[in-house]
FIVEXDREN-667478 format. One record per residue (C-alpha): residue in three letters; x, y, z. Coordinates in steps of 0.001 Angstrom, whole numbers, padded with zeros to 6 digits, always signed. Layout:
ALAXYZ
...
END
This chain:
MET+007614+071623-019361
ILE+008861+068413-020997
ARG+007081+067896-024319
VAL+006586+064259-025320
LEU+005641+062551-028592
LEU+004252+058988-028324
VAL+004770+056640-031284
ASP+003276+053151-030936
ASP+000959+051146-033185
GLN-001135+049897-030234
PRO-003765+052473-029128
LEU-004123+050880-025696
ILE-000388+051160-025047
ARG-000374+054808-026133
SER-003372+055556-023927
GLY-001714+053950-020924
PHE+001504+055907-021272
ARG-000393+059112-021987
ALA-002528+058689-018868
LEU+000628+058180-016799
LEU+002452+061160-018310
ASP-000564+063492-018092
LEU-000591+063113-014312
GLU+002762+064903-014094
ASP+002836+068687-013805
ASP+006098+069018-015716
ILE+005298+066680-018653
GLU+002962+067267-021596
VAL+002081+064805-024381
VAL+001938+066976-027502
ALA+001087+064319-030116
GLU+000602+060621-030834
ALA+001357+058506-033903
ALA+000628+054890-034827
ASP+003647+054350-037089
GLY+007161+055606-037597
ARG+006462+057670-040687
ASP+003759+059717-038966
GLY+006008+059938-035927
VAL+008720+061652-037961
VAL+006173+064082-039436
LEU+004795+064930-035993
ALA+008306+065348-034600
ARG+008917+068019-037221
GLN+005593+069704-036499
HIS+005768+069743-032697
LEU+009521+069619-031932
PRO+009073+067573-028737
ASP+011819+067208-026175
ILE+011280+063430-026072
ALA+010004+061011-028713
LEU+008999+057688-027132
ILE+009076+055269-030064
ASP+008184+051592-030269
ILE+010489+049389-032371
GLN+008157+046992-034176
MET+005446+048874-036095
PRO+003868+048454-039543
GLY+005370+050549-042305
MET+008355+052457-040963
ASP+009640+050789-037806
GLY+011010+052564-034771
ILE+014672+052201-035669
GLU+014164+053716-039113
ALA+012082+056534-037614
THR+014882+057168-035120
ARG+017382+057297-037965
HIS+015289+059937-039791
ILE+014941+062078-036677
ALA+018633+061844-035798
ALA+019662+062799-039342
ASP+017517+065969-039414
PRO+019437+069030-038118
ASP+016129+070739-037337
LEU+015348+067937-034874
ALA+018639+068105-032980
GLY+016758+068877-029762
VAL+014527+065793-030015
HIS+015763+062931-027817
VAL+014498+059557-029005
VAL+013840+056898-026379
ILE+013053+053440-027717
LEU+010216+051878-025745
THR+009557+048233-026533
ASN+008653+044766-025338
TYR+011962+043434-026593
GLY+015096+043619-024441
LEU+017288+041919-027028
ASP+020843+043072-027586
GLU+020338+043390-031347
TYR+017570+045929-030847
VAL+019575+047919-028304
TYR+022596+048075-030574
HIS+020720+049101-033714
ALA+018603+051640-031834
LEU+021700+053356-030463
ARG+023430+053229-033831
ALA+020355+054881-035342
GLY+020652+057762-032860
ALA+018452+056828-029903
ALA+019266+058530-026617
GLY+018003+055593-024600
TYR+016238+052276-024543
LEU+013460+051157-022195
VAL+011521+047897-021950
LYS+007768+048219-021424
ASP+007714+046234-018200
ILE+009481+049148-016488
ARG+007886+050381-013262
PRO+005830+053611-013643
GLU+008078+055613-011314
ASP+011193+054454-013187
PHE+009542+055287-016510
LEU+008786+058855-015409
HIS+012301+059260-014038
SER+013698+058031-017355
VAL+011693+060580-019331
ARG+013151+063349-017200
VAL+016680+061951-017521
ALA+016378+061827-021313
ALA+014997+065369-021401
ARG+018186+066555-019680
GLY+020202+064994-022491
ASP+021593+062133-020388
ALA+021863+058634-021829
LEU+019418+055968-020698
LEU+021712+052993-020936
ALA+022447+050940-017857
PRO+026028+049708-017357
SER+024730+046118-017459
ILE+023377+046672-020981
THR+026582+048424-021954
ARG+028672+045430-020902
ARG+026468+043072-022903
LEU+026871+045247-025980
ILE+030640+045343-025602
HIS+031071+041604-025334
ARG+028652+040811-028144
TYR+029452+043402-030782
LEU+032947+044752-030355
ALA+034513+041893-032261
GLN+033483+043908-035320
PRO+036072+046070-037131
LEU+036693+049404-035464
ASN+035023+052500-036874
THR+038005+054332-038372
SER+036162+057638-038696
ALA+035302+057552-034987
ASN+038911+056701-034181
THR+040076+059691-036232
GLY+037722+061997-034330
LEU+039260+060935-031042
LYS+042523+062580-032052
GLU+040836+065961-031639
LEU+040076+065315-027972
THR+042264+066535-025133
THR+043530+064029-022593
ARG+040904+065112-020073
GLU+038128+064924-022666
ARG+039189+061385-023587
GLU+039156+060442-019922
ALA+035670+061897-019497
VAL+034379+060039-022567
THR+035809+056781-021228
LEU+033959+057293-017950
VAL+030722+058179-019735
ALA+031028+054922-021691
GLN+031394+053052-018400
GLY+028011+054381-017316
LEU+029123+057027-014815
SER+027054+060138-014103
ASN+028500+063660-014204
ASP+028906+063666-010418
GLU+030686+060304-010485
ILE+032936+061470-013315
ALA+033761+064635-011370
ASN+034710+062598-008309
HIS+036852+060241-010357
MET+038657+063060-012167
VAL+038811+065287-009042
ILE+037053+068177-010761
SER+033705+069929-010348
PRO+030547+068472-011943
LEU+030333+071595-014120
THR+033865+071018-015439
ALA+033037+067362-016075
LYS+029963+068397-018039
THR+032076+070875-020020
HIS+034573+068150-020983
ILE+031724+065899-022089
ASN+029952+068605-024085
ARG+033169+069570-025870
ALA+033824+065915-026703
MET+030286+065569-028081
THR+030822+068622-030268
LYS+034164+067391-031601
LEU+032823+063894-032281
HIS+029514+065178-033713
ALA+027564+063110-031167
ARG+023922+064033-030625
ASP+023957+063018-026984
ARG+025676+060866-024381
ALA+024312+057656-025857
GLN+026012+058417-029156
LEU+029173+059230-027240
VAL+029001+055741-025706
VAL+028641+054109-029134
LEU+031586+056083-030552
ALA+033760+055243-027553
TYR+033199+051534-028097
GLU+033406+051563-031879
SER+036620+053562-031886
GLY+038333+051231-029430
LEU+038695+053916-026739
VAL+036756+051595-024428
THR+037183+047817-024672
PRO+035899+044846-022665
HIS+039208+044940-020779
ASN+038979+048528-019532
SER+035199+048970-019143
END
């Protein structure tokens, strides 16, 4: 059962998503909150698998709430998915930097929304390659993150290759095909890289790959 926390300041929006999620046999909405601060409290109380969090809310906004959840070791199993009306690059970038596992716009189709919840629950990143490319071109003119670059030195050659492919938006099966290995071995390389780089999930691995310079607009 996938346990979901809904955090949105609009009751009608929360009700709509709850009604959609409650129809699924493998998904359960365990709590709702109308602002980020209460969302963080409820995340600690219920330990959901997924926290669907709006960005713009009164009081603590969604990005700050994400940052609190990502920084709490007791909430390491909570995958935050930003769910918002705004598909702007700035929001995507700051949400991922804060520790979000994915980013969805509210005009998503119901079937795609449900699929995305299940993808996030597996620990996979919800970041389309098209969004990734936009982020690269807009933000990677910034100075490289030297701490991320240092962490890359701990990776094996195969782990670095796997991280590069993750950052390009490939799935485990696609990475396995590219590297001519089994999907299980690909997943092992990725998990070891996440551990070495202290990344919560694949989305954080993507951010670190870009910030460190491992992936650039020329090789993505």
